[in-house]
C-alpha positions in Angstrom: -20.6 9.2 -2.6 -16.9 9.0 -1.7 -15.5 11.4 0.9 -12.1 13.0 0.6 -10.1 12.9 3.9 -7.2 15.3 4.6 -4.0 13.7 5.9 -2.2 16.1 8.2 1.4 16.2 9.4 1.5 15.8 13.1 4.9 17.5 13.5 6.9 20.3 11.9 10.0 19.1 10.0 11.1 18.1 6.5 9.7 15.4 4.3 12.2 12.6 4.4 10.5 10.1 2.2 7.3 9.8 0.1 6.1 6.2 -0.1 3.0 6.5 -2.3 1.8 8.2 -5.5 -1.6 9.6 -6.5 -3.9 6.9 -7.8 -2.5 4.3 -5.5 -4.8 2.3 -3.2 -4.0 2.6 0.5 -5.2 0.9 3.6 -5.8 2.5 7.0 -2.5 2.6 8.8 -0.3 2.5 5.7 2.6 4.9 5.9 2.3 7.5 3.2 5.1 9.9 4.1 7.9 10.0 6.6 8.7 13.4 8.2 12.1 14.0 9.8 11.9 16.2 12.9 14.7 16.6 15.5 16.5 13.6 14.0 13.4 11.4 14.5 11.5 9.8 11.6 7.7 10.3 12.1 5.4 8.3 9.9 2.3 9.9 8.5 -0.3 7.2 8.0 -3.5 6.8 6.0 -6.5 7.5 8.2 -8.8 5.2 6.2 -8.9 2.7 3.4 -9.2 4.3 0.0 -7.3 5.8 -2.9 -4.6 8.6 -2.6 -6.0 11.4 -4.8 -3.4 14.0 -4.3 0.0 14.6 -2.6 0.9 18.1 -1.5 4.4 17.6 -0.2 7.8 16.7 -1.7 10.9 15.0 -0.4 13.3 17.5 1.1 10.7 20.2 1.5 9.5 21.6 4.9 6.1 20.9 6.4 4.5 22.4 9.5 2.4 20.7 12.1 -1.2 20.6 10.8 -0.2 21.0 7.1 -2.2 18.9 4.7 0.3 16.4 3.1 -2.2 14.3 1.1 -5.9 13.6 0.3 -7.4 10.1 0.4 -10.7 9.3 -1.2 -12.3 7.0 1.4 -13.6 3.7 0.2 
């Protein structure tokens, strides 16, 4: 049975860019979202190989450290 893995934002800031969409296959280390914080771009990476099942952030919207930004169904 596949396991859903939460992808968390490591910093507080705003979502600068979303690089994937639900249903897309991802590999461990792929950048899913870029968060802008204090004029730095922080990549949020896939923690494992799998399929992105949901995205819970939008470009231009704020996120806090520890917020779930996506779910990946582990392969």
